[in-house]
N, C-alpha and C positions, 0 to 999 in steps of 0.2 A: 620421370626423370626429369627432363628437361624445363618441364613447370615448376618442379619443386625447386629445382637448382637457381634458374634462370627469374622465369616470369614471377612466382608466387614463393620468393625464398622467406619472404616476412610471414607468411599463411596465406589459405587460401587453397584453390584447387582448379582446372578446368571446368567451366561450367559440363552440365551432363549432355547437353546437344551436339557439343562436338563428339563425342563418343559415340552416341546415338545416332547422328545426323550427318553431320559433317565428313569427319572420318569416311564412314561408309560411302557415300556419296566420292570421296577421293578415290576411295579403292575401286569401285565400279568404272567411274574415267582412265584409270590403269591399265584397268581389266580390259575393258573394251578398246583403251587403244594399241595394247599388247597384239589384242583379236585382229584388229584391221591392220595393224602392221606386219600379218602374217607368222606372228610369236607362235601359235598353236597348230599352227598347219605343219602335218607330217611328212616328213624327218623334220623335228625341232629344230631350228637351227638360233644359237644363243644372240647373236648378229641383229636378227628383226624381234626379239626380244628388248633387247638392250633399245632399240630404236623405237620401239612401240611405247616403252616406258620413257624414254624424254621426251618424249610427242606426246602423254601424255601429262606430263608436269607443267608443258607448256601453257595447255590446255587448263590445268588447274588455277597457274599462276594468272592468266590472263581474266580468269571467273574471278578470283581471289580478289584481281582490285577493282571488280564492277559491284561485290558484294557492300552490303552496309557495311561500317564500321563495327557496328552490334557481333556479324557473325565472321569478320576479319579477327579469328583468333593468333594466328601464326605462324609466318612466312617460314620460319624454322623448322617446324614442324612436316611440311611441305618436302622443303631439301633435304629435308634427315631422312625422312620416308624415301626420297629418292636413293639417295645416296644405298639407304637400306637395302631397296630391291638391286640397286645397279652390282651389289656385293654379293647376294644372297641367291638371285635368277641365275648368275652362271656357276655360280660356286654348289646351289642342287645340280643343274644338268652336267655340271663336269661329274660329279658322283657319277649321277645317273648312266652318262656315260662310259667312264670306267667299269659301271657293273653290266655293260654291254647291252641296256636297254636300248631294243634296238630303232623304236622312233626316235630319238636325240641323237644329231648331230651337232660333232664339231668341226668348223671348215669344211671346206670342199673335200667329199670322197676321192680319195686318191685313186680307187683300181675298181673303176667303172666295170658293168655289166651292159655292153652295147646289141642291140640290133639294127642290119641296116636294113632297107626295104627298097628293091631295087633287081635289073634282070642284072645278068652274070657277069658281062662285063665292067657296067658301070656299078654293078656294087661289089665286083672285087676290086676296081680304084679307088672305091673310099674306102675299102678293107685296108689295101694298102698304105694309103696315107696316114690312116689311123695307127696303125702299127709302127710305122715309122715317126712317129709323131713322140712327143713326153707321154704321152696319155698313158700308153701301156695297158692296154684292158686288158681287164680281168679274164671277161667271155665278149667273145664279138659272134655273134650268129648272124646267117645271110636270110634272107625272110623274099618269098617271091610277090611281088604287087601285084599279082591276078589269083581269083581264088580256085581257078579249076587246076593247079599242079599241087604236086606232092613231094616234100624233101627226099633229098638225096643226101651223097656224102658233104655235098659242104650246105646244103640249105636244110634248115632246118622246119619248114613250114614254109604257108603263104598268108598272104593281109589277112585273110579270115579267121585263121587260127590265132593272130597278135594275144589274142584275152588272154590264153591260154600259156601263149606263152612268156609273157609277163611273169604269170604267177609260178611257172615250170624252172624258170629259169633265174627269177628272183631280177628281172631287165630294170636298168638305172637311167638308162637313153636309147631314144628311136631316133634312127637317121631316116628320112626318108630324101630317096635319090632323086634332082628335080627333072630327069632327064626320063625318066620312066613312069614316076606317079606323078597325076597331076593337080593342079594345087587346090581344085574343089574335092579331091579324095583326100587330099591331108588333112584338109578342116574339117572334114566330116569325120574323119577317123579320128583325130585330136578329140573332136567332140565327144565319141565314144567312146574312150582311154583316157578321158580326162580325170577318173576319179582315183587312179593308180597310181600318182604322186610321179609323174612321168616328164624328164627333160624331153624336148622336141626339137630337132632341127633338121634343116635344108641342107644337103650336098649338091648346089649347083652342078652341070657340066663342066664348068675349069671352074676347078678351085682355086685356081691362081689369080683368077681374076676380085677376088673381093678381101685380098689380104691387107690387112687393115681397118676394115671394116665393121671390126668386130672385134670383142675379148681376144686378148693376145697373149694370157697370159700361160697358155699350151699352144706348142704348134697344130695340135689337131681342130682349136679355135678358130684359126686360121682357112679351114676348108670346109665350113658351116656356118648358116645364119642361123639363130637364132629365132625361133617361134612363139610372140606374146600371144598367144588365140585370147579370142574373148571369152571362150568358153571355158577357160581355167577356173578353179575358185577362186583365187586371188582375184583375178580381176573382173568376176560379176561379184563379188564383194565391194570392193573397191567404184565400182560403177554403182551400185547401189549409194555408196556412201556420198560420191560426188553429187550424183541426183538428190539425194536427200538434204543436203547440207547448201544444195544451188538454190531447190524448194525454199528451206529457212531462211537463206539472204534474201530472196527475194519477196515471198511474204510483206515482210514491214516496208518495204521500200514500193512496194507495188502501186501505191497510190499516186506516186511519181513515173515511176515504168509504165504505166497506160498511157502515157502523154504521148510515149514513145513507140507504141504497139501498132502494128497496121490492124489487127483485130482485137480489142481490149478486153472484151467478155471470154474468149477465146482463151487469150493470156491466162485470166485467173481461174478459166476450170481448170487449164494445165497445169497452174502451181497445184493444186490442191489432189489433181489423178498420178501427179509424179511423186508428191511428196506421200501419198498413201499407198505409192507399188504399182499403181494402174499403168502408167504409163513413163517411159525414160525420156531424157531431154532429148537424147542424140540416140540414135540406130541407123539399123538398114535402110536404104532406099527401098521404096516399097512400089513396083509396079504389077500390071498383071502378070508378066514373065520372068516376076524373081526369082534366085536357085533357092530352092526351099532345102538346099540340103546344108545351108551355111548350120552354125549351133544357133539353139533356139534364143533371143532374148525379146525384151519386152518391146512390143509397139511402140514408136518414139515419135518425138513433136519436128525434130529435125531430122538430115541426113547429111551425110559425107558432102550431097550436093549442093545443100546450103553455105556449105564453106567456100563454095567457089564460085566466082565472077559469072561465068557463062554456065548456066544449068541445062541447057540443054541438049543432052547425049543420046548415043544411041545405044541399044537394051546390052551389045558387048561390053562401052565402059563402064555402063551403070551395075554389070556384073563384075568388072574387076575394081569398081572400088567400093563395091560390097565386100569382097575376095581381103583386097586389102584393111580395111578395116576391122574383119573377123581374124584377118591374121597377125596383124601387127598394132591390138589395140594398148591404147595407154590417155589416162583422164585427162591429159594435156590436150588430146585432140579433138576430147570432147568439150573441153572449156573452151579449145580453140572456135572451135563452130560454135559455141554457145553466143562466143563473144560477137564472133565477124556476123552472125546471124541473129541479134537481139534484136531486130524489130519483126522477127518472125515469130516470135515464139507463142503467139497465138493462133500458131496456126492447129 
């Protein structure tokens, strides 16, 4: 319609290549962008789909500008397709949401179902904080932080039974009491339960001490710290994506970049190993006594230690750095470490 109305108003039509090659390529980029933005993670959230669609449009427009003139058919088709997607994606999912399809979500879920993992006094303190907040939990169960205890009139089970508790009680969010559950245990259990689409938070011993350090959409958020674990599906995907694109970026500039590397041959080798998923650019600090309860990731070229001026640390500090990297992961940390330790990329 666009072609006949504006481009070929006096006759003619778009080349066959547009339909057989160019448009399928655009669609592939849009689908991949929505995927990497988390638009297909369950429960499906419309906001992530729109972000992915817009990111895909930016990628397509950049590639479009680099194409030869013979392959640049019409920017209007790209923008019209984006507009159509922005209208249709939310519309389709709005219909599915109103049909009560369980894996489609619009906005934040108002009535959440919680379990709190901690000993009696601390778990009840956090429970009371949640109940007095604007969260108004639909369900709130207490779970023992050790495996050799059974449920009672207040507790619904222990930490070894959480997998079943999630399914039986349809849990949305798990809160760990930091006073009773060690951080290594938290990370270990998150890796074990990561495929259940559960939100995880830590309730510090003094909840009031972290007011303002996190989201304040609800009062309940004032007493908990979000965990952005490296073992989550989205973070594993994002980490692989940043590794892949960094390798693609470094490959064409490698003839110049090797001049700044301490180990040029290792640098070239690492580019290809990361590109094909054998290694990651950034990961844990590997020592003989490294904690093996952390979520499994690829062996790496660099580590959080490479992003620090002082390199010599005792084993406790090494374990703490690994724990922080696993618990509070972001792609910006990886990029910062790569930038800071650029000369070490041949390790």
